[in-house]
C-alpha positions as CSV (number, residue, x, y, z in Angstrom):
1,X,77.1,-97.4,184.2
2,X,80.8,-97.9,183.3
3,X,82.2,-99.5,179.6
4,X,82.6,-103.1,181.5
5,X,79.2,-103.3,182.2
6,X,77.9,-102.6,178.5
7,X,77.9,-105.6,176.4
8,X,79.3,-105.4,172.8
9,X,77.1,-104.8,170.1
10,X,75.0,-108.2,168.9
11,X,72.4,-109.5,170.8
12,X,73.4,-109.7,174.5
13,X,73.8,-105.5,173.6
14,X,70.1,-105.8,172.1
15,X,68.7,-107.4,175.2
16,X,70.4,-104.9,177.6
17,X,69.9,-101.6,176.2
18,X,67.0,-102.0,173.4
19,X,65.1,-99.1,175.2
20,X,67.5,-96.2,174.9
21,X,69.2,-97.7,171.6
22,X,65.6,-97.6,170.0
23,X,64.3,-94.4,171.5
24,X,67.6,-92.3,170.2
25,X,67.6,-94.4,167.1
26,X,63.9,-92.9,166.8
27,X,65.2,-89.1,167.9
28,X,68.0,-89.5,165.4
29,X,65.7,-90.4,162.5
30,X,63.6,-87.2,163.3
31,X,67.0,-85.4,162.7
32,X,68.0,-87.8,159.4
33,X,64.9,-87.9,157.6
34,X,64.8,-83.8,156.5
35,X,68.8,-83.6,156.8
36,X,69.3,-86.5,154.1
37,X,66.5,-84.8,151.7
38,X,68.1,-81.7,151.9
39,X,71.6,-83.2,151.2
40,X,70.2,-85.0,148.5
41,X,68.7,-82.0,146.8
42,X,71.5,-79.9,146.9
43,X,73.9,-82.6,145.3
44,X,71.8,-83.3,142.2
45,X,70.4,-85.9,143.2
46,X,66.6,-87.3,143.6
47,X,65.2,-86.9,147.3
48,X,65.4,-90.7,147.7
49,X,68.7,-90.8,147.5
50,X,70.1,-89.6,150.6
51,X,67.4,-91.6,152.3
52,X,69.0,-94.8,150.7
53,X,72.7,-93.8,152.1
54,X,70.7,-93.7,155.5
55,X,69.5,-96.7,155.7
56,X,72.0,-98.8,154.2
57,X,74.4,-97.1,156.9
58,X,72.0,-98.1,159.4
59,X,70.5,-101.8,158.9
60,X,74.3,-102.5,157.1
61,X,76.9,-100.6,158.0
62,X,75.9,-100.5,161.6
63,X,77.4,-104.4,162.1
64,X,80.1,-104.3,159.6
65,X,81.9,-100.9,160.7
66,X,84.3,-100.4,163.6
67,X,82.4,-97.8,165.2
68,X,80.3,-98.1,168.4
69,X,77.4,-94.7,168.2
70,X,78.4,-93.2,165.0
71,X,75.3,-92.5,162.7
72,X,75.9,-93.1,159.2
73,X,74.5,-91.2,156.6
74,X,74.9,-88.6,153.4
75,X,76.7,-85.7,154.6
76,X,76.4,-81.5,153.6
77,X,80.9,-82.1,153.0
78,X,80.2,-84.0,150.0
79,X,77.6,-82.0,148.4
80,X,80.1,-80.2,146.3
81,X,81.6,-83.3,145.2
82,X,78.4,-84.6,144.4
83,X,76.9,-81.5,142.6
84,X,80.1,-81.3,140.6
85,X,80.3,-84.9,139.2
86,X,76.6,-84.7,138.4
87,X,76.7,-81.5,136.0
88,X,80.6,-82.3,134.6
89,X,79.6,-85.6,133.8
90,X,76.3,-85.1,132.6
91,X,77.3,-82.2,130.3
92,X,75.8,-81.9,127.0
93,X,73.6,-84.6,127.3
94,X,69.8,-84.1,126.9
95,X,69.0,-86.7,129.6
96,X,68.9,-85.1,132.8
97,X,69.5,-88.6,134.6
98,X,72.9,-89.3,133.0
99,X,75.4,-87.3,135.1
100,X,73.6,-88.4,138.3
101,X,73.7,-92.3,137.0
102,X,77.0,-91.7,135.6
103,X,78.3,-90.1,139.2
104,X,76.9,-93.3,140.5
105,X,79.8,-95.1,139.1
106,X,82.3,-93.0,140.5
107,X,80.5,-93.6,144.1
108,X,80.8,-97.3,143.4
109,X,84.2,-97.0,143.0
110,X,85.0,-95.0,145.4
111,X,83.5,-97.4,148.0
112,X,86.0,-100.1,146.7
113,X,88.9,-98.0,147.0
114,X,87.7,-96.8,150.4
115,X,87.5,-100.4,151.0
116,X,90.9,-101.2,150.0
117,X,92.2,-98.4,152.0
118,X,90.8,-99.8,155.2
119,X,92.0,-103.5,154.2
120,X,95.7,-101.9,153.8
121,X,95.0,-99.6,157.3
122,X,95.6,-96.2,155.6
123,X,93.6,-94.8,158.1
124,X,96.1,-93.0,159.7
125,X,96.8,-90.8,156.4
126,X,94.0,-88.4,157.7
127,X,96.7,-86.8,160.0
128,X,98.6,-85.7,157.4
129,X,96.5,-82.8,156.3
130,X,97.5,-79.5,157.6
131,X,94.5,-78.3,160.1
132,X,93.8,-75.0,158.7
133,X,93.9,-76.1,155.1
134,X,91.6,-79.1,156.2
135,X,89.3,-76.4,157.7
136,X,89.7,-74.2,155.1
137,X,88.4,-76.3,152.3
138,X,85.7,-77.2,154.7
139,X,84.8,-73.6,155.0
140,X,84.7,-73.2,151.4
141,X,82.2,-76.3,150.9
142,X,79.8,-74.3,153.1
143,X,80.5,-70.6,151.1
144,X,79.9,-73.0,148.1
145,X,76.7,-74.5,149.6
146,X,75.4,-71.1,150.8
147,X,76.0,-69.4,147.6
148,X,74.0,-72.5,145.6
149,X,71.2,-72.5,148.3
150,X,70.1,-68.9,149.1
151,X,68.6,-68.5,145.5
152,X,66.7,-71.8,145.8
153,X,65.2,-70.4,149.4
154,X,64.1,-67.1,147.5
155,X,62.3,-68.8,145.1
156,X,64.8,-67.9,142.0
157,X,66.6,-70.2,139.9
158,X,69.5,-69.9,138.3
159,X,71.6,-71.9,135.7
160,X,74.7,-73.6,137.1
161,X,77.1,-70.9,137.2
162,X,81.0,-71.2,139.4
163,X,80.6,-70.1,143.2
164,X,81.7,-66.9,143.0
165,X,79.4,-66.0,140.2
166,X,76.5,-67.2,142.3
167,X,77.5,-65.3,145.3
168,X,77.6,-61.7,143.1
169,X,74.5,-62.2,141.9
170,X,72.6,-62.8,145.5
171,X,71.7,-59.3,145.6
172,X,70.0,-59.6,142.3
173,X,68.1,-62.6,143.3
174,X,67.2,-60.9,146.2
175,X,65.6,-57.9,144.2
176,X,63.6,-60.8,142.1
177,X,62.4,-63.3,144.7
178,X,59.3,-65.1,144.9
179,X,57.7,-63.6,147.9
180,X,55.5,-67.1,149.2
181,X,58.5,-69.2,148.9
182,X,60.8,-66.6,150.3
183,X,58.3,-66.4,153.3
184,X,58.9,-70.2,153.9
185,X,62.6,-69.8,153.5
186,X,63.1,-67.2,155.9
187,X,60.9,-68.4,158.3
188,X,62.5,-71.7,158.4
189,X,66.0,-70.5,158.8
190,X,64.4,-68.2,162.0
191,X,63.5,-71.6,163.2
192,X,67.2,-73.1,162.8
193,X,68.9,-70.1,163.7
194,X,66.7,-69.1,167.2
195,X,65.5,-73.0,168.3
196,X,69.1,-73.8,169.9
197,X,68.9,-70.9,171.9
198,X,65.3,-71.7,173.6
199,X,65.6,-72.9,177.0
200,X,61.7,-74.6,177.3
201,X,62.1,-78.2,177.7
202,X,59.0,-78.7,175.3
203,X,60.0,-76.9,172.8
204,X,63.6,-78.2,172.7
205,X,62.1,-81.5,172.3
206,X,61.6,-81.6,168.2
207,X,64.8,-81.1,166.7
208,X,65.2,-78.1,164.1
209,X,65.2,-80.0,161.2
210,X,62.2,-81.7,161.7
211,X,60.0,-78.4,163.3
212,X,61.0,-76.8,159.9
213,X,59.3,-79.2,158.1
214,X,56.5,-79.2,160.5
215,X,56.3,-75.6,159.8
216,X,56.7,-75.6,156.5
217,X,54.6,-78.1,155.1
218,X,51.3,-76.1,156.4
219,X,53.1,-72.7,155.1
220,X,53.4,-74.8,151.8
221,X,49.3,-76.0,151.6
222,X,48.8,-72.5,152.6
223,X,50.0,-71.2,149.9
224,X,48.9,-73.8,147.1
225,X,52.1,-75.5,146.1
226,X,50.3,-78.2,144.7
227,X,48.7,-76.6,141.9
228,X,50.2,-74.7,139.4
229,X,49.4,-71.1,139.4
230,X,50.1,-66.9,139.5
231,X,49.2,-64.4,142.0
232,X,49.7,-61.0,142.4
233,X,52.1,-59.3,145.4
234,X,52.4,-55.3,145.4
235,X,53.1,-54.7,141.7
236,X,54.8,-58.1,140.5
237,X,53.0,-61.5,139.5
238,X,54.5,-64.4,140.8
239,X,54.7,-68.5,139.7
240,X,54.0,-71.2,142.0
241,X,53.5,-74.9,141.8
242,X,54.7,-78.4,142.7
243,X,58.5,-77.8,141.1
244,X,58.7,-75.9,144.4
245,X,57.9,-79.1,146.3
246,X,60.0,-82.5,146.7
247,X,59.3,-84.8,144.1
248,X,59.3,-88.0,145.6
249,X,58.2,-91.8,144.0
250,X,54.9,-93.2,145.6
251,X,57.0,-96.6,145.8
252,X,60.7,-97.0,147.3
253,X,61.5,-99.3,144.8
254,X,60.9,-96.4,142.0
255,X,63.6,-94.4,143.3
256,X,66.0,-96.9,142.7
257,X,68.8,-95.9,140.1
258,X,71.4,-97.8,138.5
259,X,75.5,-96.6,137.6
260,X,75.9,-95.8,134.0
261,X,79.6,-97.4,133.2
262,X,80.2,-95.6,130.0
263,X,82.4,-92.5,131.1
264,X,84.8,-95.2,132.8
265,X,87.7,-94.2,130.3
266,X,87.4,-90.7,131.1
267,X,89.8,-88.3,133.5
268,X,86.2,-86.4,134.5
269,X,84.6,-89.4,136.3
270,X,88.4,-90.5,137.8
271,X,88.5,-87.1,139.3
272,X,85.7,-87.9,141.3
273,X,86.0,-91.3,142.1
274,X,89.5,-89.3,143.6
275,X,87.4,-86.7,145.3
276,X,84.9,-88.7,146.6
277,X,87.7,-91.2,148.4
278,X,89.7,-88.4,149.8
279,X,87.2,-85.9,151.2
280,X,85.2,-88.4,152.3
281,X,87.5,-91.1,154.0
282,X,89.0,-87.8,155.6
283,X,85.7,-86.3,156.8
284,X,84.5,-90.0,158.2
285,X,87.9,-90.3,160.4
286,X,88.1,-86.8,161.4
287,X,84.1,-87.1,162.5
288,X,84.7,-90.6,164.3
289,X,88.0,-89.3,166.3
290,X,85.2,-86.6,167.4
291,X,82.7,-89.2,168.0
292,X,85.3,-91.0,170.0
293,X,85.6,-88.0,172.8
294,X,82.0,-87.3,172.8
295,X,81.4,-91.4,173.7
296,X,80.7,-91.6,177.5
297,X,82.0,-95.3,177.7
298,X,85.2,-94.2,176.2
299,X,85.3,-96.9,173.6
300,X,87.1,-96.0,170.4
301,X,86.6,-96.5,166.9
302,X,88.3,-99.2,164.7
303,X,89.4,-96.7,162.1
304,X,90.6,-98.7,159.4
305,X,87.3,-101.3,160.2
306,X,85.1,-98.5,159.8
307,X,86.6,-97.2,156.5
308,X,86.2,-100.7,155.1
309,X,82.3,-100.8,156.4
310,X,81.9,-97.1,154.8
311,X,83.3,-98.2,151.6
312,X,81.5,-101.4,151.5
313,X,78.1,-98.9,152.1
314,X,79.0,-96.9,149.3
315,X,79.4,-99.6,147.0
316,X,76.1,-100.6,148.0
317,X,74.7,-97.3,147.8
318,X,75.7,-96.6,144.7
319,X,74.8,-99.7,143.1
320,X,70.9,-98.6,144.2
321,X,71.2,-94.5,143.6
322,X,72.4,-93.7,146.7
323,X,75.0,-91.1,148.1
324,X,78.5,-91.2,149.4
325,X,77.7,-91.6,153.5
326,X,80.3,-90.8,155.9
327,X,80.6,-91.4,160.1
328,X,78.0,-87.8,160.2
329,X,78.7,-86.0,163.3
330,X,75.5,-83.8,164.0
331,X,73.3,-87.4,164.1
332,X,75.8,-89.1,166.1
333,X,76.3,-86.6,168.9
334,X,72.6,-86.3,168.7
335,X,72.7,-90.1,169.4
336,X,75.0,-89.4,172.2
337,X,73.0,-86.9,173.6
338,X,70.2,-88.8,173.6
339,X,71.2,-92.3,175.4
340,X,72.4,-93.8,172.6
341,X,74.9,-96.5,173.7
342,X,75.4,-99.3,171.2
343,X,75.5,-100.5,167.1
344,X,71.7,-100.9,167.5
345,X,71.1,-97.4,167.9
346,X,72.2,-96.6,164.1
347,X,70.2,-99.8,162.8
348,X,66.8,-98.6,164.7
349,X,67.5,-94.8,163.0
350,X,68.3,-97.0,159.8
351,X,65.1,-99.1,160.2
352,X,62.6,-96.0,161.3
353,X,63.6,-94.5,157.9
354,X,63.0,-97.2,155.9
355,X,59.5,-98.0,157.3
356,X,59.0,-94.1,156.8
357,X,59.5,-94.1,153.7
358,X,57.6,-97.3,152.3
359,X,54.8,-96.4,154.5
360,X,54.1,-92.7,154.3
361,X,55.9,-91.6,151.3
362,X,53.5,-88.8,150.3
363,X,54.0,-87.0,153.4
364,X,57.6,-86.2,151.7
365,X,56.2,-84.8,148.5
366,X,54.7,-81.7,150.5
367,X,57.9,-80.6,151.9
368,X,58.7,-77.1,150.3
369,X,62.5,-77.3,148.8
370,X,62.8,-73.4,150.5
371,X,62.8,-75.4,153.6
372,X,65.8,-78.1,152.9
373,X,67.5,-75.1,151.1
374,X,66.9,-73.1,154.3
375,X,68.7,-76.2,156.3
376,X,71.9,-76.5,153.9
377,X,72.2,-72.7,154.3
378,X,72.5,-73.1,158.0
379,X,74.7,-75.7,157.5
380,X,77.2,-73.7,154.9
381,X,77.0,-70.9,157.4
382,X,78.1,-72.9,160.5
383,X,81.1,-74.6,158.4
384,X,81.9,-70.9,157.5
385,X,80.9,-68.6,160.3
386,X,83.0,-65.5,161.0
387,X,84.0,-67.7,164.5
388,X,85.9,-69.9,162.6
389,X,87.9,-67.3,160.7
390,X,88.6,-65.9,164.3
391,X,89.5,-68.7,165.8
392,X,91.8,-69.6,163.3
393,X,93.0,-65.8,163.4
394,X,94.2,-66.9,167.3
395,X,96.0,-69.7,166.0
396,X,98.2,-67.1,164.1
397,X,98.6,-64.8,161.4
398,X,99.8,-67.7,159.3
399,X,97.4,-70.0,160.0
400,X,94.6,-67.5,158.7
401,X,96.6,-67.5,155.5
402,X,96.7,-71.1,154.9
403,X,92.8,-71.2,155.7
404,X,91.8,-68.3,153.5
405,X,93.8,-68.8,150.9
406,X,92.3,-72.8,150.6
407,X,89.1,-70.9,150.4
408,X,89.8,-68.5,147.5
409,X,91.6,-71.3,145.4
410,X,88.7,-73.7,145.9
411,X,86.0,-71.2,145.1
412,X,88.3,-70.0,142.2
413,X,89.2,-73.8,140.7
414,X,87.7,-77.0,143.0
415,X,88.4,-78.9,146.0
416,X,91.3,-80.8,144.7
417,X,93.4,-77.6,144.1
418,X,92.6,-76.1,147.0
419,X,93.8,-78.4,149.4
420,X,97.0,-79.1,147.5
421,X,97.2,-74.8,147.2
422,X,96.3,-75.3,151.0
423,X,99.0,-77.9,151.5
424,X,101.8,-75.6,149.5
425,X,101.2,-72.2,151.4
426,X,101.5,-74.3,154.5
427,X,105.1,-75.8,153.4
428,X,106.0,-71.9,152.8
429,X,105.1,-70.6,155.4
430,X,107.0,-72.9,157.3
431,X,110.1,-72.4,155.4
432,X,110.0,-68.8,156.2
433,X,109.7,-69.4,159.9
434,X,112.7,-71.4,160.3
435,X,112.0,-75.2,159.5
436,X,114.7,-76.6,157.4
437,X,113.8,-78.5,154.7
438,X,116.0,-81.3,155.1
439,X,114.1,-82.1,158.0
440,X,110.4,-82.0,156.7
441,X,110.3,-85.8,155.6
442,X,111.0,-87.9,158.4
443,X,111.4,-87.5,161.9
444,X,114.0,-88.6,163.9
445,X,112.9,-89.9,167.0
446,X,115.2,-91.4,170.1
447,X,113.2,-93.8,172.4
448,X,114.8,-94.6,175.9
449,X,112.9,-96.4,178.5
450,X,112.9,-95.6,182.3
451,X,110.5,-99.0,183.5
452,X,108.2,-101.0,181.7
453,X,105.5,-98.5,181.2
454,X,107.4,-95.5,181.1
455,X,109.4,-94.5,178.2
456,X,110.8,-91.2,176.7
457,X,110.9,-89.9,173.0
458,X,113.4,-87.5,172.1
459,X,112.4,-85.9,168.8
460,X,115.2,-83.6,167.1
461,X,114.8,-81.5,164.0
462,X,111.4,-80.4,163.4
463,X,107.7,-81.9,163.4
464,X,105.0,-80.6,161.3
465,X,102.5,-82.1,159.1
466,X,104.7,-83.9,156.5
467,X,106.5,-86.0,159.0
468,X,104.1,-86.3,162.3
469,X,103.2,-90.0,160.6
470,X,106.7,-91.3,161.6
471,X,106.3,-89.8,165.1
472,X,102.9,-91.6,165.1
473,X,104.1,-95.0,164.3
474,X,106.8,-94.8,167.0
475,X,104.0,-93.5,169.5
476,X,101.9,-96.6,168.9
477,X,104.4,-99.3,169.9
478,X,102.8,-98.0,173.3
479,X,99.3,-98.6,175.2
480,X,97.3,-95.4,176.1
481,X,97.9,-97.0,179.7
482,X,102.3,-96.2,179.7
483,X,103.3,-92.8,180.6
484,X,104.8,-91.2,177.8
485,X,107.4,-88.2,177.8
486,X,107.9,-86.3,174.0
487,X,111.0,-84.2,174.7
488,X,111.3,-81.6,172.0
489,X,114.2,-79.9,173.7
490,X,116.2,-80.5,170.3
491,X,113.3,-79.4,168.0
492,X,114.0,-76.4,165.9
493,X,110.1,-76.0,164.9
494,X,106.8,-77.4,165.8
495,X,103.9,-76.6,163.3
496,X,100.2,-76.0,164.9
497,X,98.7,-79.6,163.2
498,X,101.3,-81.8,165.1
499,X,100.5,-79.4,168.2
500,X,96.7,-80.3,167.7
501,X,97.2,-84.1,167.4
502,X,99.4,-83.9,170.4
503,X,96.7,-81.9,172.4
504,X,94.2,-84.9,171.4
505,X,97.0,-87.8,172.0
506,X,97.1,-86.5,175.5
507,X,93.4,-86.4,176.2
508,X,93.4,-90.1,174.7
509,X,96.3,-91.0,177.7
510,X,94.5,-89.2,179.8
511,X,91.4,-90.9,179.3
512,X,92.8,-94.1,179.5
513,X,94.9,-93.6,182.9
514,X,98.4,-93.0,181.2
515,X,100.0,-89.5,180.6
516,X,102.0,-88.1,177.2
517,X,103.8,-85.1,178.8
518,X,105.2,-83.2,176.4
519,X,108.7,-81.4,177.7
520,X,111.1,-78.8,176.3
521,X,108.6,-76.7,173.9
522,X,108.8,-74.1,176.2
523,X,112.3,-72.7,174.7
524,X,110.3,-72.5,171.1
525,X,109.3,-69.3,170.8
526,X,104.8,-69.8,169.8
527,X,103.8,-67.5,166.7
528,X,100.9,-66.3,168.6
529,X,99.2,-66.4,172.2
530,X,97.2,-69.4,171.3
531,X,98.1,-72.4,173.7
532,X,98.4,-74.7,170.5
533,X,100.1,-72.0,167.7
534,X,102.9,-73.0,165.7
535,X,106.4,-72.5,167.7
536,X,110.1,-72.0,166.1
537,X,113.5,-71.7,167.6
538,X,113.9,-68.4,164.7
539,X,114.7,-65.5,167.1
540,X,113.1,-63.3,164.5
541,X,109.8,-65.0,164.6
542,X,107.1,-62.8,165.9
543,X,104.6,-63.4,169.0
544,X,101.2,-61.6,168.3
545,X,100.0,-60.8,171.7
546,X,96.4,-60.0,171.9
547,X,94.6,-59.4,175.3
548,X,90.7,-59.2,175.2
549,X,88.3,-56.8,177.6
550,X,86.9,-60.0,178.8
551,X,90.9,-60.8,180.1
552,X,91.4,-57.6,181.5
553,X,87.6,-58.3,183.7
554,X,88.9,-61.4,184.8
555,X,91.8,-60.3,185.6
556,X,90.3,-57.4,187.9
557,X,87.9,-60.1,188.9
558,X,90.3,-62.8,190.3
559,X,91.7,-59.5,192.4
560,X,88.7,-58.7,193.8
561,X,88.1,-62.1,194.8
562,X,91.8,-63.3,196.0
563,X,92.1,-65.6,193.1
564,X,95.3,-66.2,191.1
565,X,95.0,-65.6,187.2
566,X,96.7,-66.8,183.9
567,X,95.3,-66.2,180.5
568,X,96.1,-69.7,179.2
569,X,96.9,-73.5,180.1
570,X,100.1,-74.4,179.4
571,X,99.6,-77.8,179.7
572,X,98.6,-80.5,177.0
573,X,95.5,-81.7,178.6
574,X,93.0,-79.7,180.3
575,X,91.7,-79.9,183.8
576,X,87.8,-80.5,182.5
577,X,88.3,-83.8,180.4
578,X,86.1,-84.8,181.9
579,X,83.2,-83.1,180.8
580,X,83.6,-84.7,177.7
581,X,80.8,-86.7,179.0
582,X,78.7,-83.8,178.2
583,X,78.8,-84.0,174.5
584,X,81.4,-81.4,174.5
585,X,85.2,-81.8,173.3
586,X,87.8,-79.6,174.9
587,X,89.9,-77.8,172.8
588,X,92.1,-76.0,175.5
589,X,91.8,-73.7,178.6
590,X,92.2,-70.4,179.3
591,X,91.2,-67.3,181.5
592,X,92.1,-69.3,184.7
593,X,91.3,-68.3,187.7
594,X,92.6,-70.5,190.9
595,X,92.1,-70.4,194.7
596,X,93.6,-72.8,197.5
597,X,90.7,-71.9,200.4
598,X,89.8,-74.5,203.7
599,X,91.4,-77.0,202.2
600,X,90.2,-76.8,198.7
601,X,91.3,-76.1,195.6
602,X,88.7,-74.0,193.3
603,X,89.5,-73.3,189.6
604,X,87.2,-71.2,187.4
605,X,88.1,-71.6,183.3
606,X,86.6,-70.3,180.0
607,X,87.3,-73.5,177.9
608,X,87.1,-73.4,174.4
609,X,85.0,-76.4,173.1
610,X,83.4,-77.9,170.1
611,X,79.8,-78.7,170.7
612,X,78.6,-82.0,170.0
613,X,82.5,-82.6,168.6
614,X,81.2,-80.9,165.1
615,X,84.8,-79.6,164.5
616,X,83.6,-78.3,161.2
617,X,81.6,-76.0,163.5
618,X,83.9,-73.7,164.6
619,X,85.0,-73.2,168.3
620,X,82.3,-72.2,171.6
621,X,83.5,-71.1,174.9
622,X,82.2,-72.5,178.5
623,X,83.0,-71.3,181.7
624,X,83.1,-74.1,183.9
625,X,83.9,-74.1,187.8
626,X,85.6,-76.8,189.9
627,X,85.9,-77.3,193.3
628,X,88.5,-80.4,194.3
629,X,90.1,-81.8,197.5
630,X,86.6,-82.7,198.6
631,X,86.4,-85.3,201.4
632,X,83.0,-86.0,202.0
633,X,82.9,-89.4,200.5
634,X,80.7,-87.9,197.5
635,X,79.5,-90.4,195.0
636,X,80.0,-90.6,191.5
637,X,77.2,-88.6,189.4
638,X,75.9,-86.3,187.1
639,X,72.7,-84.0,187.0
640,X,71.7,-81.9,184.4
641,X,68.4,-80.2,183.8
642,X,65.7,-83.1,183.2
643,X,64.6,-82.7,179.1
644,X,61.2,-83.9,177.9
645,X,62.3,-87.3,176.8
646,X,64.2,-88.4,179.8
647,X,61.5,-90.2,181.7
648,X,60.4,-92.2,178.6
649,X,63.2,-94.6,178.2
650,X,66.1,-93.3,180.0
651,X,67.1,-94.3,183.7
652,X,66.6,-91.4,186.7
653,X,67.1,-91.3,190.0
654,X,63.9,-89.7,191.3
655,X,62.5,-89.1,194.9
656,X,59.0,-89.8,195.7
657,X,59.6,-87.0,198.4
658,X,60.3,-84.7,196.6
659,X,58.9,-84.3,192.9
660,X,60.0,-80.8,192.5
661,X,63.8,-82.0,192.1
662,X,63.2,-84.9,190.4
663,X,61.0,-82.9,187.5
664,X,63.6,-80.7,187.3
665,X,66.6,-82.6,187.5
666,X,67.9,-85.6,185.6
667,X,70.0,-87.7,188.1
668,X,72.2,-90.2,187.3
669,X,75.2,-92.4,189.1
670,X,77.3,-95.5,189.4
671,X,75.8,-96.6,192.4
672,X,72.0,-95.8,192.8
673,X,71.9,-97.0,196.5
674,X,75.4,-94.5,196.9
675,X,73.3,-91.6,195.2
676,X,70.2,-91.8,197.4
677,X,72.1,-92.2,200.7
678,X,73.7,-89.0,199.4
679,X,70.8,-86.7,198.5
680,X,69.7,-86.0,202.2
681,X,66.2,-84.1,202.5
682,X,68.5,-81.0,203.2
683,X,70.9,-81.2,200.4
684,X,67.9,-81.7,197.7
685,X,65.9,-78.9,199.4
686,X,69.0,-76.7,198.9
687,X,68.8,-77.4,194.8
688,X,65.6,-76.6,194.9
689,X,66.4,-73.4,196.1
690,X,68.7,-72.5,193.5
691,X,69.0,-72.0,190.1
692,X,69.8,-74.7,187.5
693,X,73.3,-75.8,187.5
694,X,74.7,-78.7,185.4
695,X,77.0,-80.6,188.0
696,X,79.3,-83.8,187.9
697,X,80.7,-85.2,190.3
698,X,84.0,-86.9,190.1
699,X,84.1,-88.0,194.0
700,X,86.7,-85.7,195.4
701,X,86.1,-83.2,192.4
702,X,82.9,-81.4,191.3
703,X,82.4,-79.4,188.3
704,X,79.7,-76.9,187.7
705,X,78.4,-74.9,184.9
706,X,75.3,-73.2,184.6
707,X,74.8,-72.2,180.5
708,X,76.7,-73.6,177.7
709,X,78.4,-70.1,177.0
710,X,80.6,-67.9,178.4
711,X,79.5,-67.0,181.9
712,X,79.7,-63.2,182.8
713,X,81.1,-61.7,185.8
714,X,78.1,-61.8,188.2
715,X,77.1,-65.0,186.7
716,X,80.4,-66.4,187.7
717,X,80.2,-64.3,191.5
718,X,76.8,-66.5,191.4
719,X,78.2,-69.8,190.4
720,X,80.8,-69.4,193.2
721,X,78.4,-68.2,195.9
722,X,76.2,-71.6,194.7
723,X,79.5,-73.7,195.2
724,X,80.2,-72.5,198.0
725,X,76.7,-73.1,199.9
726,X,76.9,-76.4,198.2
727,X,79.9,-77.6,199.8
728,X,78.8,-76.2,202.8
729,X,75.3,-77.9,203.1
730,X,77.2,-81.3,201.9
731,X,80.0,-80.9,204.9
732,X,77.2,-80.6,207.4
733,X,75.6,-84.2,206.0
């Protein structure tokens, strides 16, 4: 099925896709319920607040926003702002709800501002912020979440303190932990970290957050958390009771709260209005861009319209007691991966949430807070994992300095100061690296045209995050189907943020059938071996070469196999752009082994990807093999290991004479008739006799990989043998 065969998101779309969208909406609901509760709890809001937000995001924003498969809901990235608003605005009040109700006023005003930003077409302002400063802001949020929730997972209650103090007190909390609460927290963490690694299809059918709830509730009953009591463990006496469980109203209407406007004249309220507006809009736009790359039908979010939808949704959520919403990347990627096709998937997810809290609120009251804390610890770890630090260092020492400096200032002060400090540090490093100050404000671009759809943009001076919007405005004069050449031969400095933007723009052009080719950058000296690092004409710039053991091993393997080897792909777009269909956003390609043999091109590469498009979770690597120049009339198809729910609603091409193959693989193709004709008995028998691989056919090219990780040398050899055997079987058809 192509994008042209998918109806729009109205009634026609519902008629055509209701099965896929309803199933995906239900599966996303299983993820959204525990995550919404955990975000609410950590934000200092009532548990129902996050669910209100997800319901409005599904039932209302689905049809007024500009996205196609994005799931709207509360996000961990705004926890720090929300809890800060509740704490600061409620300081000195004896009413525990005052800070929360004042924070609702800030959310309502922020929603109005977001709507205005969309009306004013200000969605592109997200491109202004330097990449490493944004990652630093997100990682600092992860560290703060981790610092606060570790104590909750251990059953230790602490007064509100700054993040650095909370981090320092973790050893003390471990020494005085509540054992039975800690068991719930630790078991929940084990599930969250281990379940994604389990390959069993029956285990993987339940999302990890829902599995945590299914395990934690029985543990809560076993420890009798519903009744206040004391128990002995070793030499200590500990208390348990309902205060370790989620507090949830018996009726959904009882959970509604309304804004308190009494602080509207204070700087504190307006500070949080600014934070909710800027950080929420930035996160939502960045998530939407990642979701667009994941969308198998290559539809693009109308960013400004979506910002209007999010703004209206936040205004409505704030008016009834909800948290602010964004296009949430984890739930959105799950929606795409589970077959969601239109806006109706988001609608169904909101509908299932509404039905659950209206009909079964009592179940939520049995969820231990330690389980929700574990989910947030896991989220915080993903935001600030060591992998994020390592990947930032690969881009360059300067980018690591910006990243770490942003984190430190944020932890010591707040998010506003952190992002400002990150921007200031980025500017300082650029000036020290050879960028001239008078070029930082505006980009100097000259456009020349060779043909109606062939154009050259020549840039002078420097290209940095401060003047990139000017270049982007020039680029927006053309369509993604045009063929553009961006000439940087007269540029003295290009920063990492611009390189990153050009990389993603190149992918957009490539997917639409056009081209964005960058020339002239080779004369600039890169600040690291990373293909998207800062580049400078400054002769004193130092290139930091880092060779890994894997690079040496692959170079040796290439020699053994008769392949050529290069460490990085030099073009803006990857050879494997089509892998975005499998929920993997490609950042760049490296460790490339290539060979031309018997008229076929073989390429083996390590792809650096963001799984599920989650730009906050850091980069992971995947080894992929491509064989191209095939001339055997291969139809377009994809095949992967079949999952438990695939047969429930999702389409699948099965072969009655080959039940083993049909049970093992989920097979889809553009033309079912052509796929059935191609999959002969000999071909199916070959697949049944081999290990399970993911295979994507582009007609004249096959893309193959086995695991969503870097393959070992032996696995690469096995994958190559499998591919050669497959080509032989196909050739004999």
